[in-house]
C-alpha positions in Angstrom: -112.3 84.2 65.6 -112.7 83.9 69.4 -111.8 80.7 71.3 -113.5 79.7 74.5 -111.5 80.5 77.6 -111.4 76.8 78.5 -109.8 76.0 75.1 -107.2 78.8 75.6 -106.3 77.4 79.0 -105.9 73.9 77.5 -103.7 75.2 74.7 -101.5 77.1 77.2 -101.1 73.9 79.2 -100.0 72.0 76.1 -97.3 74.6 75.2 -94.7 73.5 77.8 -95.2 69.8 76.8 -94.7 70.6 73.2 -91.5 72.7 74.0 -90.2 69.8 76.1 -90.8 67.4 73.3 -89.0 69.6 70.8 -86.0 70.1 73.1 -85.8 66.3 73.8 -85.7 65.6 70.0 -83.2 68.4 69.6 -81.0 67.2 72.4 -81.0 63.6 71.1 -79.9 64.9 67.6 -77.2 67.0 69.2 -75.8 64.2 71.2 -75.7 61.8 68.3 -73.5 64.2 66.4 -71.7 65.8 69.3 -68.2 65.2 68.1 -69.0 67.0 64.8 -70.8 69.8 66.7 -67.8 70.4 68.9 -65.6 70.7 65.8 -67.8 73.6 64.7 -68.3 75.3 68.1 -64.8 74.9 69.6 -61.7 75.6 67.7 -58.5 73.7 68.8 -56.1 75.6 71.0 -52.8 76.7 69.4 -49.9 74.3 70.0 -48.3 75.2 73.3 -45.0 73.2 72.9 -45.6 70.4 75.3 -45.9 68.0 72.4 -42.7 67.7 70.3 -44.2 66.9 67.0 -47.8 68.4 66.9 -47.8 68.2 63.1 -48.2 64.5 63.3 -51.6 64.9 65.0 -55.0 64.8 63.2 -58.6 64.9 64.2 -60.0 61.3 64.5 -63.7 60.9 63.9 -64.1 58.2 66.6 -62.4 60.0 69.5 -63.5 63.1 71.5 -60.1 64.9 71.4 -59.3 67.4 68.7 -55.8 66.3 68.0 -54.4 62.7 68.2 -51.4 60.8 67.1 -50.8 57.1 67.9 -47.6 55.3 66.9 -48.3 53.1 63.9 -48.8 49.5 64.9 -49.1 50.3 68.6 -51.3 47.9 70.6 -52.5 49.9 73.6 -54.3 46.8 74.8 -51.0 45.3 75.8 -50.5 48.0 78.5 -52.2 47.2 81.8 -50.5 49.6 84.1 -50.6 53.4 84.2 -48.6 56.0 86.0 -50.2 59.5 86.1 -47.6 62.2 86.3 -48.2 65.6 88.0 -50.0 68.0 85.7 -47.7 70.6 84.1 -48.8 74.2 84.4 -45.8 75.9 82.8 -47.7 77.0 79.7 -50.7 78.3 81.7 -48.3 80.8 83.3 -47.3 82.1 79.9 -50.8 83.2 78.9 -51.1 86.9 77.9 -54.1 87.7 80.2 -52.1 86.7 83.3 -49.6 89.4 82.6 -52.2 92.1 82.2 -53.3 91.9 85.8 -52.5 95.1 87.6 -52.1 93.5 91.0 -49.2 91.3 91.9 -51.2 89.9 94.8 -54.0 88.9 92.5 -51.5 87.3 90.0 -50.0 85.3 92.9 -53.5 84.1 93.9 -54.2 83.0 90.4 -50.9 81.2 90.1 -51.9 79.4 93.3 -55.3 78.5 91.9 -53.6 77.2 88.8 -51.5 74.8 90.8 -54.6 73.7 92.7 -56.5 73.1 89.4 -53.6 71.0 88.2 -53.7 68.9 91.4 -57.5 68.5 90.9 -57.1 67.4 87.3 -54.5 64.8 88.4 -56.6 63.6 91.2 -59.7 63.2 89.0 -57.8 61.2 86.4 -56.5 58.8 89.1 -59.9 58.6 90.7 -61.7 57.8 87.4 -59.3 54.9 86.7 -59.5 53.5 90.2 -63.3 53.7 90.2 -63.7 52.1 86.8 -65.6 48.9 87.3 -63.8 47.2 84.4 -60.3 47.8 86.0 -58.7 47.1 82.6 -55.9 49.6 83.5 -54.4 49.7 87.0 -53.0 53.0 88.3 -49.5 52.6 89.8 -48.5 55.3 92.2 -45.0 53.9 92.9 -43.7 52.1 89.8 -40.8 49.7 89.8 -37.8 50.4 87.7 -37.9 48.9 84.2 -41.6 48.0 84.7 -43.1 46.4 81.6 -46.6 46.8 80.1 -46.8 50.3 81.7 -47.5 53.7 80.4 -46.9 57.1 81.9 -49.7 59.7 81.2 -48.2 63.2 81.1 -50.6 66.1 80.9 -50.1 69.8 80.6 -52.9 72.3 81.4 -52.3 74.9 78.6 -55.3 77.2 78.8 -58.1 78.3 81.1 -60.0 81.3 79.7 -61.4 83.2 82.6 -64.6 85.1 83.2 -64.1 88.7 82.0 -66.4 90.1 84.7 -64.4 88.3 87.4 -61.1 89.6 86.0 -62.3 93.2 86.1 -63.4 92.6 89.7 -59.8 91.3 90.4 -58.1 94.4 89.0 -57.7 93.7 85.3 -55.2 96.1 83.8 -57.0 98.7 81.6 -60.6 99.6 80.9 -63.1 97.0 79.7 -62.7 96.1 76.0 -58.9 96.7 75.9 -55.9 94.5 75.9 -54.7 91.7 73.6 -56.5 89.0 75.6 -59.9 90.6 75.5 -60.9 88.3 72.6 -60.1 85.3 74.6 -61.9 85.9 77.9 -65.4 84.9 78.8 -65.4 81.9 76.5 -65.4 79.5 79.4 -62.9 77.2 77.7 -60.0 75.1 78.9 -57.3 73.1 77.0 -54.7 70.5 77.6 -51.9 68.7 75.8 -51.0 65.1 76.7 -48.7 62.3 75.8 -48.3 58.6 76.6 -44.8 57.3 77.3 -43.7 53.7 77.5 -42.4 53.5 81.0 -39.7 51.0 80.3 -38.2 52.5 77.0 -39.1 56.2 77.6 -40.6 56.4 74.1 -43.6 58.6 73.5 -46.2 56.3 71.8 -49.2 58.7 71.6 -50.0 62.4 71.8 -53.3 64.1 72.1 -54.8 67.6 72.8 -58.2 69.1 73.4 -60.0 72.3 74.0 -63.4 72.1 75.5 -66.1 74.4 77.0 -68.8 74.3 79.5 -71.2 77.1 80.4 -72.2 77.8 84.0 -75.9 77.9 85.0 -77.6 81.0 86.1 -77.3 79.8 89.7 -73.8 78.4 89.9 -71.1 79.0 92.4 -68.4 78.6 89.8 -69.4 82.1 88.6 -67.7 83.4 91.7 -64.2 82.1 90.6 -62.1 83.4 87.7 -61.8 79.9 86.3 -65.5 79.2 86.3 -66.7 75.7 85.4 -63.3 74.3 84.4 -63.4 71.6 86.9 -66.4 70.2 85.1 -64.4 70.1 81.9 -61.6 68.2 83.7 -64.1 65.7 85.1 -65.2 65.0 81.6 -61.6 64.6 80.3 -60.9 62.2 83.1 -63.9 60.1 82.2 -62.9 60.1 78.5 -59.4 58.8 79.3 -61.1 55.8 81.0 -63.5 55.3 78.1 -60.7 55.3 75.6 -58.7 52.8 77.7 -61.8 50.5 77.7 -62.6 51.1 74.0 -63.4 48.1 71.8 -62.1 48.0 68.2 -64.3 50.2 66.1 -66.1 51.8 69.0 -66.8 55.5 68.8 -66.2 57.7 71.9 -68.4 60.8 71.6 -68.0 64.1 73.4 -70.9 65.6 75.3 -72.3 68.8 73.7 -70.1 71.8 74.1 -73.0 74.0 75.2 -76.4 73.9 76.7 -79.7 75.6 75.8 -80.6 78.1 78.5 -83.7 80.3 78.6 -81.7 83.2 80.2 
């Protein structure tokens, strides 16, 4: 059966609209179940050692992080002040792929970049709390001794999986497809471990950890760095810290989807 040329043109014009509608429905469905989808798409990072008792942690359905422990009976609403400690990078420097780089100069540059990423993460957390219009939690940069109703947020950056192509360009040791870290690279993931400490007593009252992912677009300057879009992941974590601080009883904090649909 032959269709008139006019009808074919009309059908062709409707195709992008139909695809857009399907994607919109799909994206809505994905966002509604984003925490569950992340559980399927992104496996938690192995315990790095920053948290003393990781076995106490579990995956809460109402929080975006993969591992969480909160001291029983703790009332986080009683804390109104927050000190954000410098981000620890000790565990990043122990990753296997760093020790497979054939150039000492490149390794030095990556260590420098790692410190800069830690400083960026710290700055974004502070900025997110300071810019929060609710101001339920106040960031204290110079806390007084024995300060009450204050928590210290301690974070460790434990993983940044780099772009394999960038590592080869930066003198990766060995031919492509070799090395113990080859299964890790190119996954565009980052992970942290964190703990909340009562500033007056020094007691750790909560621990949490997360691994997340974010793909780079086809035109994206983050492709020119070994760490790719990790700053976008850090931005999201910083926002989630604020959302959790402002959370109402029973409220669910969802995680954005761990991937995007791209035509190429």
